[in-house]
N, CA, C and O atoms as a DFTB+ gen file, in Angstrom:
628 C
 N C O
     1  1      12.801     107.927     117.387
     2  2      12.607     107.662     115.974
     3  2      11.366     106.799     115.833
     4  3      11.141     105.900     116.643
     5  1      10.569     107.058     114.825
     6  2       9.421     106.212     114.573
     7  2       9.474     105.731     113.137
     8  3      10.150     106.322     112.294
     9  1       8.761     104.665     112.870
    10  2       8.715     104.095     111.539
    11  2       7.283     104.164     111.059
    12  3       6.359     103.788     111.781
    13  1       7.099     104.636     109.859
    14  2       5.771     104.710     109.281
    15  2       5.737     103.790     108.066
    16  3       6.642     103.829     107.232
    17  1       4.710     102.973     107.963
    18  2       4.547     102.078     106.826
    19  2       3.339     102.523     106.025
    20  3       2.368     103.028     106.589
    21  1       3.390     102.343     104.728
    22  2       2.265     102.706     103.888
    23  2       2.310     101.908     102.601
    24  3       3.344     101.346     102.239
    25  1       1.175     101.864     101.911
    26  2       1.090     101.223     100.610
    27  2       1.162     102.312      99.548
    28  3       0.402     103.280      99.590
    29  1       2.056     102.154      98.620
    30  2       2.156     103.065      97.494
    31  2       1.035     102.689      96.529
    32  3       1.092     101.642      95.883
    33  1       0.024     103.538      96.431
    34  2      -1.169     103.199      95.666
    35  2      -0.897     103.044      94.179
    36  3      -1.627     102.322      93.500
    37  1       0.124     103.695      93.656
    38  2       0.377     103.617      92.214
    39  2       0.881     102.241      91.791
    40  3       0.627     101.807      90.667
    41  1       1.596     101.548      92.684
    42  2       2.103     100.230      92.298
    43  2       1.859      99.159      93.350
    44  3       2.376      98.048      93.229
    45  1       1.082      99.473      94.379
    46  2       0.728      98.532      95.440
    47  2       1.941      97.940      96.159
    48  3       1.842      96.860      96.742
    49  1       3.060      98.614      96.127
    50  2       4.236      98.145      96.849
    51  2       4.230      98.673      98.267
    52  3       3.819      99.804      98.529
    53  1       4.690      97.839      99.171
    54  2       4.799      98.234     100.562
    55  2       6.076      99.039     100.731
    56  3       7.138      98.634     100.259
    57  1       5.973     100.164     101.395
    58  2       7.149     101.009     101.637
    59  2       7.207     101.376     103.100
    60  3       6.184     101.424     103.783
    61  1       8.408     101.635     103.577
    62  2       8.603     102.100     104.952
    63  2       9.471     103.337     104.904
    64  3      10.440     103.410     104.148
    65  1       9.109     104.306     105.719
    66  2       9.880     105.526     105.827
    67  2      10.325     105.657     107.279
    68  3       9.545     105.394     108.195
    69  1      11.553     106.053     107.489
    70  2      12.065     106.291     108.827
    71  2      12.011     107.784     109.099
    72  3      12.384     108.588     108.245
    73  1      11.556     108.153     110.263
    74  2      11.447     109.552     110.627
    75  2      12.211     109.802     111.913
    76  3      12.236     108.954     112.804
    77  1      12.825     110.950     112.005
    78  2      13.455     111.351     113.247
    79  2      12.368     111.808     114.207
    80  3      11.198     111.884     113.831
    81  1      12.746     112.113     115.445
    82  2      11.748     112.550     116.413
    83  2      11.116     113.874     116.008
    84  3      10.020     114.192     116.469
    85  1      11.776     114.649     115.161
    86  2      11.180     115.892     114.670
    87  2      10.254     115.627     113.493
    88  3       9.722     116.567     112.902
    89  1      10.055     114.369     113.147
    90  2       9.173     113.946     112.071
    91  2       9.688     114.374     110.698
    92  3       8.903     114.545     109.766
    93  1      10.998     114.547     110.571
    94  2      11.599     114.836     109.276
    95  2      12.064     113.516     108.680
    96  3      12.620     112.668     109.378
    97  1      11.837     113.354     107.412
    98  2      12.251     112.120     106.755
    99  2      13.774     112.028     106.765
   100  3      14.456     112.963     106.345
   101  1      14.304     110.907     107.242
   102  2      15.751     110.709     107.211
   103  2      16.143     109.545     106.327
   104  3      17.328     109.343     106.064
   105  1      15.183     108.781     105.866
   106  2      15.572     107.687     104.991
   107  2      14.392     106.842     104.585
   108  3      13.333     106.882     105.212
   109  1      14.578     106.090     103.547
   110  2      13.607     105.120     103.085
   111  2      14.411     104.049     102.381
   112  3      15.627     104.175     102.236
   113  1      13.754     103.017     101.951
   114  2      14.490     101.999     101.224
   115  2      14.999     102.531      99.893
   116  3      16.041     102.088      99.409
   117  1      14.278     103.478      99.291
   118  2      14.791     104.104      98.072
   119  2      16.058     104.889      98.387
   120  3      17.028     104.841      97.631
   121  1      16.048     105.611      99.501
   122  2      17.235     106.343      99.931
   123  2      18.381     105.363     100.163
   124  3      19.514     105.616      99.752
   125  1      18.086     104.251     100.816
   126  2      19.118     103.267     101.116
   127  2      19.698     102.698      99.829
   128  3      20.903     102.467      99.730
   129  1      18.846     102.478      98.857
   130  2      19.319     101.971      97.569
   131  2      20.307     102.946      96.955
   132  3      21.361     102.541      96.465
   133  1      19.971     104.227      96.980
   134  2      20.885     105.233      96.452
   135  2      22.159     105.322      97.291
   136  3      23.256     105.471      96.753
   137  1      22.006     105.230      98.604
   138  2      23.153     105.390      99.502
   139  2      24.119     104.208      99.434
   140  3      25.314     104.380      99.678
   141  1      23.628     103.014      99.108
   142  2      24.484     101.827      99.083
   143  2      25.095     101.536      97.721
   144  3      26.024     100.736      97.616
   145  1      24.586     102.172      96.691
   146  2      25.060     101.873      95.342
   147  2      26.578     102.035      95.264
   148  3      27.122     103.108      95.523
   149  1      27.245     100.937      94.899
   150  2      28.687     100.950      94.731
   151  2      29.498     100.788      96.010
   152  3      30.722     100.673      95.948
   153  1      28.846     100.777      97.161
   154  2      29.579     100.610      98.419
   155  2      29.811      99.133      98.689
   156  3      29.021      98.281      98.282
   157  1      30.902      98.841      99.379
   158  2      31.270      97.452      99.650
   159  2      30.702      96.981     100.985
   160  3      30.855      97.633     102.018
   161  1      30.044      95.829     100.926
   162  2      29.529      95.170     102.118
   163  2      30.143      93.782     102.163
   164  3      30.023      93.007     101.214
   165  1      30.793      93.478     103.258
   166  2      31.386      92.163     103.469
   167  2      30.449      91.337     104.342
   168  3      30.101      91.746     105.450
   169  1      30.047      90.189     103.844
   170  2      29.225      89.263     104.615
   171  2      30.127      88.124     105.061
   172  3      30.643      87.370     104.235
   173  1      30.315      88.003     106.366
   174  2      31.131      86.932     106.937
   175  2      30.151      85.899     107.467
   176  3      29.538      86.087     108.518
   177  1      30.013      84.816     106.733
   178  2      28.995      83.801     107.039
   179  2      29.450      82.460     106.496
   180  3      29.732      82.334     105.304
   181  1      29.524      81.453     107.365
   182  2      29.998      80.144     106.938
   183  2      28.903      79.256     106.355
   184  3      29.211      78.291     105.657
   185  1      27.656      79.551     106.619
   186  2      26.558      78.755     106.067
   187  2      26.101      79.424     104.776
   188  3      25.579      80.538     104.787
   189  1      26.306      78.722     103.665
   190  2      26.101      79.337     102.354
   191  2      24.663      79.799     102.139
   192  3      24.444      80.846     101.530
   193  1      23.692      79.051     102.619
   194  2      22.296      79.469     102.430
   195  2      22.005      80.770     103.173
   196  3      21.205      81.578     102.701
   197  1      22.638      80.989     104.323
   198  2      22.481      82.263     105.039
   199  2      23.103      83.406     104.238
   200  3      22.532      84.493     104.146
   201  1      24.277      83.150     103.659
   202  2      24.903      84.154     102.801
   203  2      24.003      84.483     101.613
   204  3      23.819      85.652     101.276
   205  1      23.441      83.445     100.976
   206  2      22.577      83.669      99.816
   207  2      21.381      84.549     100.174
   208  3      21.000      85.423      99.395
   209  1      20.790      84.324     101.344
   210  2      19.654      85.127     101.769
   211  2      20.064      86.590     101.950
   212  3      19.401      87.487     101.430
   213  1      21.149      86.833     102.682
   214  2      21.618      88.197     102.896
   215  2      21.978      88.865     101.572
   216  3      21.668      90.037     101.355
   217  1      22.618      88.130     100.710
   218  2      22.986      88.664      99.400
   219  2      21.742      89.011      98.587
   220  3      21.713      90.036      97.905
   221  1      20.724      88.170      98.654
   222  2      19.475      88.446      97.930
   223  2      18.804      89.711      98.456
   224  3      18.211      90.466      97.685
   225  1      18.893      89.945      99.759
   226  2      18.338      91.166     100.344
   227  2      19.092      92.402      99.885
   228  3      18.489      93.449      99.651
   229  1      20.410      92.287      99.756
   230  2      21.254      93.457      99.531
   231  2      21.608      93.728      98.074
   232  3      21.876      94.876      97.719
   233  1      21.616      92.729      97.237
   234  2      21.995      92.910      95.835
   235  2      21.160      93.971      95.120
   236  3      21.722      94.744      94.345
   237  1      19.836      94.047      95.344
   238  2      19.060      95.080      94.648
   239  2      19.451      96.520      94.998
   240  3      19.066      97.452      94.292
   241  1      20.207      96.707      96.072
   242  2      20.623      98.056      96.450
   243  2      21.759      98.580      95.586
   244  3      22.051      99.776      95.603
   245  1      22.402      97.697      94.832
   246  2      23.538      98.121      94.017
   247  2      24.855      98.091      94.762
   248  3      25.885      98.484      94.214
   249  1      24.838      97.631      96.006
   250  2      26.074      97.501      96.773
   251  2      26.917      96.369      96.186
   252  3      26.394      95.433      95.582
   253  1      28.214      96.476      96.374
   254  2      29.122      95.399      96.004
   255  2      29.188      94.442      97.185
   256  3      29.602      94.824      98.280
   257  1      28.780      93.201      96.962
   258  2      28.706      92.207      98.035
   259  2      29.948      91.330      97.976
   260  3      30.247      90.733      96.942
   261  1      30.665      91.257      99.084
   262  2      31.823      90.383      99.232
   263  2      31.465      89.313     100.243
   264  3      30.640      89.549     101.125
   265  1      32.077      88.127     100.130
   266  2      31.739      87.031     101.035
   267  2      33.001      86.318     101.495
   268  3      33.900      86.030     100.706
   269  1      33.042      86.045     102.786
   270  2      34.081      85.195     103.354
   271  2      33.415      84.213     104.304
   272  3      32.467      84.559     105.009
   273  1      33.924      82.979     104.315
   274  2      33.306      81.919     105.112
   275  2      33.935      81.739     106.485
   276  3      33.389      81.017     107.319
   277  1      35.068      82.377     106.736
   278  2      35.702      82.215     108.044
   279  2      36.335      83.527     108.486
   280  3      36.523      84.444     107.686
   281  1      36.657      83.601     109.759
   282  2      37.154      84.833     110.343
   283  2      38.518      85.259     109.837
   284  3      38.751      86.443     109.595
   285  1      39.415      84.306     109.676
   286  2      40.763      84.630     109.219
   287  2      40.731      85.230     107.818
   288  3      41.392      86.233     107.549
   289  1      39.963      84.616     106.936
   290  2      39.851      85.135     105.565
   291  2      39.194      86.512     105.554
   292  3      39.588      87.390     104.786
   293  1      38.193      86.694     106.408
   294  2      37.511      87.993     106.479
   295  2      38.485      89.081     106.928
   296  3      38.512      90.166     106.345
   297  1      39.276      88.801     107.951
   298  2      40.245      89.777     108.444
   299  2      41.277      90.098     107.366
   300  3      41.604      91.263     107.141
   301  1      41.789      89.063     106.701
   302  2      42.780      89.283     105.648
   303  2      42.202      90.084     104.490
   304  3      42.889      90.937     103.928
   305  1      40.956      89.823     104.126
   306  2      40.318      90.600     103.064
   307  2      40.160      92.053     103.480
   308  3      40.427      92.961     102.693
   309  1      39.729      92.273     104.713
   310  2      39.553      93.652     105.167
   311  2      40.880      94.412     105.156
   312  3      40.904      95.596     104.821
   313  1      41.972      93.758     105.514
   314  2      43.277      94.423     105.487
   315  2      43.650      94.871     104.079
   316  3      44.306      95.900     103.913
   317  1      43.239      94.109     103.057
   318  2      43.586      94.470     101.678
   319  2      42.538      95.377     101.038
   320  3      42.804      95.999     100.009
   321  1      41.345      95.459     101.641
   322  2      40.276      96.299     101.095
   323  2      39.660      97.144     102.214
   324  3      38.514      96.919     102.602
   325  1      40.406      98.100     102.725
   326  2      39.906      98.902     103.853
   327  2      38.748      99.831     103.486
   328  3      38.204     100.516     104.352
   329  1      38.367      99.856     102.193
   330  2      37.222     100.673     101.793
   331  2      35.888      99.943     101.989
   332  3      34.838     100.465     101.613
   333  1      35.921      98.746     102.572
   334  2      34.680      98.065     102.947
   335  2      33.992      98.943     103.984
   336  3      34.616      99.355     104.961
   337  1      32.715      99.229     103.780
   338  2      32.013     100.148     104.671
   339  2      31.148      99.465     105.713
   340  3      30.934     100.007     106.797
   341  1      30.651      98.278     105.393
   342  2      29.794      97.542     106.324
   343  2      30.236      96.093     106.336
   344  3      30.529      95.508     105.293
   345  1      30.281      95.520     107.530
   346  2      30.552      94.093     107.674
   347  2      29.381      93.475     108.432
   348  3      29.040      93.907     109.533
   349  1      28.777      92.464     107.829
   350  2      27.775      91.657     108.525
   351  2      28.521      90.439     109.049
   352  3      28.876      89.541     108.285
   353  1      28.757      90.415     110.359
   354  2      29.652      89.445     110.975
   355  2      28.875      88.361     111.711
   356  3      28.218      88.626     112.718
   357  1      28.958      87.130     111.192
   358  2      28.420      85.999     111.932
   359  2      29.302      85.817     113.169
   360  3      30.517      85.999     113.104
   361  1      28.697      85.466     114.265
   362  2      29.466      85.325     115.503
   363  2      30.086      83.942     115.621
   364  3      31.197      83.802     116.134
   365  1      29.396      82.940     115.161
   366  2      29.910      81.568     115.260
   367  2      30.497      81.161     113.912
   368  3      29.773      80.829     112.973
   369  1      31.816      81.196     113.841
   370  2      32.541      80.866     112.617
   371  2      33.380      79.616     112.851
   372  3      33.654      79.268     114.000
   373  1      33.794      78.931     111.783
   374  2      34.500      77.652     111.967
   375  2      35.907      77.763     112.547
   376  3      36.390      76.812     113.161
   377  1      36.578      78.908     112.367
   378  2      37.958      78.989     112.841
   379  2      38.090      79.816     114.121
   380  3      38.568      79.307     115.135
   381  1      37.685      81.047     114.087
   382  2      37.702      81.893     115.278
   383  2      36.363      82.608     115.377
   384  3      35.651      82.727     114.380
   385  1      36.019      83.076     116.548
   386  2      34.701      83.695     116.715
   387  2      34.637      85.041     116.001
   388  3      35.642      85.731     115.834
   389  1      33.441      85.382     115.593
   390  2      33.226      86.682     114.975
   391  2      33.561      87.826     115.910
   392  3      33.946      88.905     115.461
   393  1      33.416      87.597     117.215
   394  2      33.781      88.637     118.184
   395  2      35.289      88.880     118.165
   396  3      35.736      90.023     118.261
   397  1      36.069      87.809     118.043
   398  2      37.529      87.961     117.953
   399  2      37.921      88.692     116.676
   400  3      38.803      89.550     116.695
   401  1      37.271      88.356     115.571
   402  2      37.551      89.030     114.303
   403  2      37.203      90.512     114.420
   404  3      37.939      91.372     113.935
   405  1      36.083      90.799     115.062
   406  2      35.682      92.200     115.256
   407  2      36.753      92.955     116.030
   408  3      37.124      94.065     115.648
   409  1      37.248      92.375     117.099
   410  2      38.313      93.030     117.881
   411  2      39.557      93.277     117.023
   412  3      40.179      94.334     117.122
   413  1      39.919      92.302     116.179
   414  2      41.089      92.448     115.314
   415  2      40.870      93.585     114.310
   416  3      41.770      94.389     114.068
   417  1      39.678      93.646     113.733
   418  2      39.373      94.707     112.765
   419  2      39.397      96.068     113.458
   420  3      39.886      97.043     112.888
   421  1      38.879      96.138     114.667
   422  2      38.855      97.410     115.401
   423  2      40.258      97.925     115.709
   424  3      40.443      99.127     115.904
   425  1      41.243      97.042     115.755
   426  2      42.620      97.491     115.967
   427  2      43.150      98.279     114.775
   428  3      44.057      99.098     114.928
   429  1      42.591      98.038     113.586
   430  2      43.070      98.751     112.400
   431  2      42.043      99.740     111.847
   432  3      42.394     100.583     111.022
   433  1      40.789      99.656     112.281
   434  2      39.763     100.591     111.790
   435  2      38.661     100.785     112.818
   436  3      38.050      99.829     113.296
   437  1      38.432     102.023     113.138
   438  2      37.303     102.379     114.010
   439  2      36.095     102.802     113.181
   440  3      34.998     102.960     113.718
   441  1      36.292     102.987     111.865
   442  2      35.253     103.562     111.021
   443  2      34.290     102.559     110.403
   444  3      33.107     102.861     110.246
   445  1      34.772     101.377     110.051
   446  2      33.899     100.405     109.396
   447  2      32.748     100.049     110.335
   448  3      32.942      99.891     111.540
   449  1      31.560      99.925     109.772
   450  2      30.387      99.563     110.566
   451  2      30.276      98.047     110.588
   452  3      30.190      97.408     109.539
   453  1      30.278      97.479     111.779
   454  2      30.192      96.031     111.943
   455  2      28.874      95.699     112.622
   456  3      28.586      96.158     113.728
   457  1      28.085      94.893     111.934
   458  2      26.788      94.471     112.459
   459  2      26.868      92.974     112.718
   460  3      27.022      92.176     111.794
   461  1      26.761      92.608     113.987
   462  2      26.774      91.190     114.347
   463  2      25.483      90.564     113.872
   464  3      24.407      91.142     114.025
   465  1      25.593      89.380     113.293
   466  2      24.395      88.630     112.925
   467  2      24.580      87.229     113.483
   468  3      25.529      86.519     113.153
   469  1      23.632      86.854     114.346
   470  2      23.804      85.617     115.079
   471  2      22.483      84.991     115.483
   472  3      21.457      85.664     115.581
   473  1      22.531      83.700     115.713
   474  2      21.351      82.979     116.206
   475  2      21.183      83.189     117.705
   476  3      20.123      82.902     118.260
   477  1      22.222      83.689     118.358
   478  2      22.130      83.969     119.788
   479  2      21.317      85.243     119.973
   480  3      21.676      86.294     119.443
   481  1      20.234      85.154     120.716
   482  2      19.311      86.294     120.783
   483  2      19.079      86.806     122.199
   484  3      18.120      87.541     122.433
   485  1      19.920      86.440     123.134
   486  2      19.756      86.926     124.497
   487  2      20.333      88.330     124.637
   488  3      21.221      88.722     123.880
   489  1      19.828      89.079     125.604
   490  2      20.316      90.431     125.853
   491  2      21.818      90.424     126.154
   492  3      22.548      91.315     125.720
   493  1      22.266      89.422     126.891
   494  2      23.694      89.338     127.227
   495  2      24.547      89.128     125.970
   496  3      25.682      89.600     125.909
   497  1      24.007      88.424     124.968
   498  2      24.737      88.243     123.708
   499  2      24.896      89.567     122.983
   500  3      25.953      89.857     122.422
   501  1      23.841      90.366     122.998
   502  2      23.900      91.702     122.381
   503  2      24.977      92.546     123.067
   504  3      25.767      93.213     122.398
   505  1      25.004      92.516     124.389
   506  2      25.996      93.281     125.139
   507  2      27.410      92.819     124.783
   508  3      28.303      93.650     124.621
   509  1      27.626      91.511     124.658
   510  2      28.947      90.990     124.285
   511  2      29.358      91.491     122.897
   512  3      30.510      91.869     122.685
   513  1      28.421      91.490     121.963
   514  2      28.719      91.950     120.605
   515  2      29.120      93.419     120.598
   516  3      30.099      93.801     119.956
   517  1      28.366      94.231     121.307
   518  2      28.670      95.658     121.364
   519  2      30.001      95.903     122.078
   520  3      30.774      96.771     121.672
   521  1      30.265      95.144     123.136
   522  2      31.526      95.289     123.880
   523  2      32.731      94.904     123.022
   524  3      33.818      95.452     123.199
   525  1      32.545      93.971     122.101
   526  2      33.642      93.541     121.223
   527  2      33.941      94.560     120.136
   528  3      34.988      94.491     119.492
   529  1      33.024      95.512     119.925
   530  2      33.263      96.539     118.918
   531  2      32.244      96.571     117.798
   532  3      32.373      97.367     116.869
   533  1      31.232      95.718     117.869
   534  2      30.175      95.771     116.850
   535  2      29.364      97.044     117.049
   536  3      29.143      97.477     118.181
   537  1      28.927      97.633     115.961
   538  2      28.071      98.819     116.039
   539  2      26.635      98.455     116.359
   540  3      25.911      99.227     116.989
   541  1      26.229      97.272     115.921
   542  2      24.848      96.859     116.123
   543  2      24.783      95.349     116.070
   544  3      25.794      94.668     115.900
   545  1      23.572      94.842     116.221
   546  2      23.338      93.417     116.377
   547  2      22.000      93.092     115.735
   548  3      21.034      93.840     115.884
   549  1      21.947      91.985     115.028
   550  2      20.690      91.519     114.456
   551  2      20.606      90.012     114.667
   552  3      21.550      89.277     114.374
   553  1      19.470      89.567     115.177
   554  2      19.293      88.146     115.494
   555  2      18.728      87.391     114.302
   556  3      17.891      87.911     113.565
   557  1      19.188      86.170     114.119
   558  2      18.657      85.288     113.091
   559  2      17.373      84.656     113.622
   560  3      17.273      84.438     114.829
   561  1      16.410      84.358     112.796
   562  2      16.409      84.552     111.352
   563  2      16.267      86.027     110.996
   564  3      15.487      86.756     111.609
   565  1      17.021      86.445     110.014
   566  2      17.055      87.852     109.626
   567  2      15.983      88.121     108.576
   568  3      15.880      87.431     107.562
   569  1      15.205      89.132     108.856
   570  2      14.171      89.568     107.913
   571  2      14.690      90.773     107.135
   572  3      15.456      91.584     107.655
   573  1      14.264      90.872     105.896
   574  2      14.760      91.924     104.999
   575  2      14.576      93.311     105.599
   576  3      15.531      94.084     105.679
   577  1      13.362      93.631     106.018
   578  2      13.098      94.977     106.528
   579  2      13.971      95.291     107.737
   580  3      14.501      96.395     107.860
   581  1      14.113      94.327     108.616
   582  2      14.932      94.537     109.815
   583  2      16.388      94.806     109.430
   584  3      17.020      95.710     109.978
   585  1      16.913      94.029     108.498
   586  2      18.292      94.220     108.049
   587  2      18.479      95.600     107.436
   588  3      19.435      96.301     107.767
   589  1      17.587      95.989     106.557
   590  2      17.709      97.290     105.898
   591  2      17.540      98.438     106.888
   592  3      18.189      99.475     106.746
   593  1      16.680      98.267     107.886
   594  2      16.529      99.294     108.916
   595  2      17.828      99.479     109.702
   596  3      18.235     100.605     109.988
   597  1      18.471      98.362     110.047
   598  2      19.730      98.448     110.797
   599  2      20.808      99.113     109.948
   600  3      21.521      99.994     110.429
   601  1      20.930      98.700     108.700
   602  2      21.939      99.288     107.816
   603  2      21.678     100.784     107.621
   604  3      22.619     101.577     107.587
   605  1      20.424     101.167     107.495
   606  2      20.084     102.582     107.273
   607  2      20.591     103.488     108.385
   608  3      20.853     104.667     108.148
   609  1      20.732     102.957     109.591
   610  2      21.244     103.767     110.711
   611  2      22.689     104.213     110.504
   612  3      23.128     105.197     111.098
   613  1      23.422     103.497     109.668
   614  2      24.870     103.711     109.586
   615  2      25.358     104.209     108.235
   616  3      26.552     104.463     108.075
   617  1      24.485     104.355     107.274
   618  2      24.908     104.768     105.938
   619  2      24.864     106.283     105.812
   620  3      23.895     106.943     106.186
   621  1      25.959     106.801     105.267
   622  2      26.028     108.232     104.927
   623  2      26.325     108.321     103.442
   624  3      27.019     107.477     102.876
   625  1      25.794     109.345     102.834
   626  2      26.110     109.559     101.403
   627  2      27.544     109.942     101.227
   628  3      27.991     110.161     100.101
């Protein structure tokens, strides 16, 4: 897969398009906006400023943003709202680790996409996240384009 960036000359906005190896367009941020509209994203993050940043990145997509500050609350919310499609899971939470919460969620759902978001950026940390059941991993500090690129891998209309 390759990523192509360009400037939209009509409005000088920066855009990125994702292409498959066959060079067919598979997504863009406009596509992602359409694909996320009305879908539920749970952000599990105990630091409010981190939640605010992620929410600011995702709110323009039209997704419904849910927030929980600890693992127990996140798990309980997911049990009552199994239509959550994406979980951005902080790994270091005040009560139990995000990896433990991921394992608990995987016992009741294999379908929800869980993206670990953590300040731990070593290769071994990524392997631990994937082994716990996360679909992907993103290291903090999280940049908007990087977050949207990761989410785009897992969204279906």
